[in-house]
C-alpha positions in Angstrom: 91.2 136.8 -97.9 92.0 140.5 -97.9 88.5 141.5 -97.0 88.6 139.4 -93.8 91.6 140.8 -92.1 90.0 143.7 -90.2 87.5 141.6 -88.2 90.1 140.3 -85.8 90.9 143.8 -84.7 87.3 144.0 -83.4 86.8 140.5 -82.2 89.8 138.4 -81.2 91.3 140.5 -78.4 88.0 140.9 -76.6 87.4 137.2 -76.6 90.3 136.9 -74.2 88.4 138.8 -71.4 84.7 138.6 -72.0 81.6 137.2 -73.6 78.1 136.3 -72.3 76.6 132.9 -72.3 73.3 131.4 -71.2 73.7 129.2 -68.1 71.9 128.0 -65.0 72.6 130.4 -62.1 72.6 127.6 -59.6 75.8 126.4 -61.1 77.5 129.5 -59.9 75.4 130.7 -57.0 75.7 127.4 -55.2 79.2 126.7 -56.5 82.2 126.4 -54.3 84.0 129.5 -53.1 87.4 130.4 -54.3 90.2 131.6 -51.9 90.2 135.3 -51.3 93.2 137.0 -52.9 95.7 138.7 -50.6 95.3 142.5 -50.4 97.9 144.2 -52.6 100.6 146.2 -50.9 99.9 150.0 -50.8 101.7 151.7 -53.6 102.1 155.3 -54.8 99.8 156.4 -57.6 102.4 156.4 -60.4 104.0 153.1 -59.3 100.6 151.5 -59.0 99.6 152.6 -62.5 102.9 151.4 -63.9 102.5 148.0 -62.3 98.9 147.6 -63.5 100.0 148.5 -67.1 102.9 146.0 -67.1 100.7 143.3 -65.7 98.0 143.8 -68.3 100.6 144.1 -71.1 102.3 140.8 -70.0 99.0 139.0 -69.8 97.9 140.2 -73.2 101.3 139.3 -74.8 101.1 135.8 -73.2 97.6 135.3 -74.4 98.5 136.4 -78.0 101.5 134.1 -77.9 99.2 131.1 -77.3 96.7 132.3 -80.0 99.5 132.6 -82.6 100.3 128.9 -82.1 96.9 127.3 -81.8 94.6 126.6 -84.8 91.1 127.9 -84.2 88.2 126.9 -86.5 85.4 129.4 -86.5 82.6 126.9 -86.7 80.2 127.2 -83.7 78.0 124.4 -85.0 80.8 121.9 -84.9 81.2 120.4 -81.4 84.8 119.5 -82.2 85.6 123.1 -83.1 83.9 124.4 -80.0 85.9 121.9 -77.8 89.1 122.9 -79.5 88.4 126.6 -79.0 87.4 126.0 -75.3 90.7 124.1 -74.8 92.7 127.0 -76.4 91.1 129.6 -74.2 91.7 127.4 -71.2 95.4 127.3 -72.1 95.3 131.1 -72.5 93.8 131.5 -69.0 96.3 129.2 -67.4 99.4 130.7 -69.0 98.2 134.3 -68.7 96.9 133.7 -65.2 93.3 134.9 -66.0 90.1 134.0 -64.3 87.7 131.5 -65.9 84.1 132.7 -66.2 83.0 130.8 -63.1 85.9 132.2 -61.1 85.0 135.7 -62.3 81.5 135.2 -61.1 82.6 133.8 -57.8 85.0 136.7 -57.3 82.3 139.2 -58.1 79.9 137.4 -55.6 82.6 137.4 -52.9 83.6 141.1 -53.3 80.0 142.3 -53.6 78.6 140.4 -50.7 81.3 140.2 -48.1 79.9 143.1 -46.0 76.2 142.2 -46.4 74.8 141.3 -42.9 71.5 139.5 -43.7 70.7 136.5 -45.9 67.8 138.2 -47.8 70.0 141.1 -49.1 72.7 138.5 -50.0 70.2 136.5 -52.2 68.9 139.7 -53.8 72.5 140.8 -54.6 73.1 137.4 -56.2 70.1 138.0 -58.4 71.4 141.4 -59.4 74.8 140.0 -60.3 73.1 137.3 -62.4 71.0 139.8 -64.3 73.9 142.2 -64.9 76.0 139.4 -66.4 73.2 138.4 -68.7 72.6 135.0 -67.2 69.2 133.2 -67.1 67.4 131.3 -64.4 65.4 128.9 -66.5 64.9 126.4 -63.6 63.6 129.0 -61.2 66.4 128.3 -58.7 66.3 131.8 -57.2 62.6 131.6 -56.3 63.3 128.2 -54.7 66.2 129.7 -52.7 64.1 132.6 -51.6 61.3 130.2 -50.6 63.8 128.3 -48.5 64.9 131.5 -46.8 61.3 132.5 -46.0 60.7 129.1 -44.5 63.7 129.4 -42.2 62.9 133.0 -41.2 59.3 131.9 -40.4 60.7 129.2 -38.2 63.1 131.7 -36.5 60.4 134.4 -36.3 63.0 137.0 -37.3 65.2 138.0 -40.3 68.1 135.7 -40.8 71.5 137.3 -40.3 74.6 135.7 -41.8 76.4 135.5 -38.5 73.6 133.4 -37.0 75.3 130.0 -37.2 72.2 128.0 -36.2 70.0 129.8 -38.7 72.5 129.6 -41.5 72.9 125.8 -40.9 69.1 125.5 -41.3 69.3 127.5 -44.5 72.1 125.4 -45.9 70.0 122.3 -45.2 67.1 123.8 -47.1 69.5 124.7 -50.0 70.7 121.1 -50.1 67.0 120.2 -50.7 66.9 122.7 -53.5 70.0 121.2 -55.0 68.5 117.8 -54.8 65.3 118.9 -56.6 67.4 120.6 -59.3 69.7 117.6 -59.7 72.7 119.6 -58.6 75.4 117.5 -56.8 78.4 119.3 -55.2 80.8 116.6 -56.3 79.9 117.4 -59.9 80.7 121.1 -59.7 83.8 120.8 -61.9 81.6 119.3 -64.6 79.1 122.2 -64.3 82.0 124.6 -64.6 83.3 122.8 -67.7 79.8 122.9 -69.2 79.7 126.7 -68.6 83.1 127.3 -70.3 81.9 125.1 -73.2 78.8 127.3 -73.6 80.9 130.4 -73.4 83.3 129.0 -76.1 80.3 128.4 -78.4 79.0 131.9 -77.8 82.3 133.5 -78.5 82.8 131.5 -81.7 79.3 132.7 -82.8 80.4 136.3 -82.1 83.6 135.8 -84.1 81.6 134.3 -87.0 79.2 137.2 -86.9 82.0 139.8 -86.9 83.8 138.0 -89.7 80.8 137.9 -91.9 80.0 141.6 -91.2 83.5 142.6 -92.0 83.5 140.6 -95.3 80.1 142.0 -96.3 81.4 145.6 -95.6 84.6 145.0 -97.6 82.7 143.4 -100.5 80.9 146.7 -101.1 84.1 148.4 -101.9 85.0 148.6 -105.6 88.3 146.7 -105.3 86.6 143.7 -103.7 83.4 143.5 -105.6 84.6 140.6 -107.8 86.3 138.7 -105.0 84.6 135.5 -103.8 83.7 135.5 -100.1 85.5 132.6 -98.4 83.9 130.3 -95.9 84.4 131.7 -92.4 85.5 128.3 -91.1 88.3 128.2 -93.6 89.9 131.3 -92.1 93.1 130.9 -90.0 93.1 133.5 -87.3 96.8 133.1 -86.9 97.3 134.8 -90.3 95.8 138.0 -88.9 97.5 138.3 -85.5 
């Protein structure tokens, strides 16, 4: 077990705040919007930095408190282990007041697009966000959405601006048709978000497993560990290393 202890210093903390997963972009691009956070009160530089540090520190300590209590099995191939890990991370987010992945994407979309005046630039920005986050568009949703926009602009005989209520209503109607073709139902958005978090949980467990194996392989090359048998990754208890 000695050879496994260092992998958590590389892996566990970053799982609290990141990790890429493959998903369908229509599950986020066409998802419901989240309420815009209130603008923070203006603070002096030192006071602002102090508050930011304390907030991050408190969130981290809260998250680590949850991880010290919950058993995590590093077995990304076991659906039960993935579900358990997803539930643990959900508890971490709720208690530490952290965004879920879908909420982070929605916040990014909202902050990056709020001052964009036209629909075409808006859609292109969504595409840029998707690519930068390492998400895939396996169903071709973006091409269908752009096609819907071109149809509306052809009917209007001008570029569609986002403050054009009539034009935007036409576009939303076309987007509803896109959703229907893709089998996306607005009332099932919570299910799509849950599926996304499940995929992320699996991806993060795979990353933890990879890091653990790499750490054990590195340690095994050292003279004092050459005769030590490498344990199964899924037998490790992360709580012993926190």
